[in-house]
N, C-alpha and C positions, 0 to 999 in steps of 0.2 A: 625814242618816240613813245609817248604815253598812249596807252589804249584805253578808250572810254568804255566802261561797262554799260550795258543797257540798263535802263531804269528798273528798279525793283519796287515792289509794293507790299505793304503789310495791312492786315486788318487789325484795328485797335478797338478794344472795349473801352468806351467812355461813359462817364456818369450822367446818362440821360435816360428818360423813361421810355426807352425803346428796347425791343428784344433782339437787336442785331448790332453788329460791329460797323465801324466806318473804315473805309480804305484810304490809305495815305501813301504818297511816294516817299521812298527812303533816299535822302541825300547821299551822294557818293562817299562822303566822309564818315557816314555812320554805318555800323554793322549791327543789325538787329536780329533778334531771334524771339520766338514765342516766350512770353513771361517777362520780357524786358519792360521796365516802367519808363514811359515817355511823356513828353509834353507835346500836344498837338493843337492846332487851331480848330475851333468849333464855333462857327458863326463869327461874332465880333470878339470872342474871348479865347483865351488859351486854357486848356484843361489838361489834367493828368489822366493818363490811360495806361492800359496794359496791352502789349502786342499779343494778339490772340492767335494769329496765323501769319506765316511769312511766305514769301515767294508766291504770291497769289497772282492770278491772271486777271487783267483788266480788259474790259471790252474795247475793241479798237475804236479810236476816235476820242476816248476819254482820258488818255494819258496826259494831255496838256491841260486838262481841267482839274487834275488832282492837286490837293494841297500837300505840302511837305511836312514830315515829322519835324518838329522844331528842335527837339533835344532829347537825348537819352539820359535819364537821371541815374545817378550813381548809387543805386540801391540794389540789393539782391533781387533777382528775378522771381516772379511768382512761380511756384513749383508746378510741374505738370499735373501732379495729383490734385492740387487745388483747382486748376483750370478745368480738369476733367470733371471734378465734383460740381463746379459751377455749371458746366454744360449739362450735366445729368439733371441737376435740380431745375435748371431753366426749362428743360423739356416738360417737367411736371408743372411748373409755375413760371410763365413768361415774365412776370414782374420781378422775379428773383434776380435776373441778370442786371437790371437797372439798379436794384437795391444793393447788390454786391459792388457795382461800380461806384455808387455813391459812398459806400463804406470805405472803399479803397481810396477815394478822393479825400475823405475826412482823415484817414490814416496818413496819407501823404502830406497833408498840410500840417499834421502834428509832427511828422518826421522833419519837415522843413523848419519847424519852430515857429510857424505862423498861426498856429491854432491849438485848440485843445480837442480832446475826444468829445463827440457830441454828448450832451446832457451830463457833462462832467466838469468839475471845477479844477481838476488836476490833469496834467498831460499824461 
């Protein structure tokens, strides 16, 4: 008999001009930890983000309204030291978190071969 595990949730830093993360449900076939690079739905599009916190608590009644993480990308995770630095700078400058997420998105499109570094003619 297969035992179903209760749903788990993660906070994901996505490339938007807000100073907070978004929470997503983790599909049972995925194992995620902070620093993992993931694809998540955001409005009508899919974006690349970084798992910022795992095993978070969701307010009762919101479980069924949460969107799922779409995919864990096969890239090395963002190191804890870098995430800690981003959190530290974000406390000084709230716009920094969104700027960092946008840079991460540009970097991931370059890694996927679908783009170039911003303001650069070479990848």
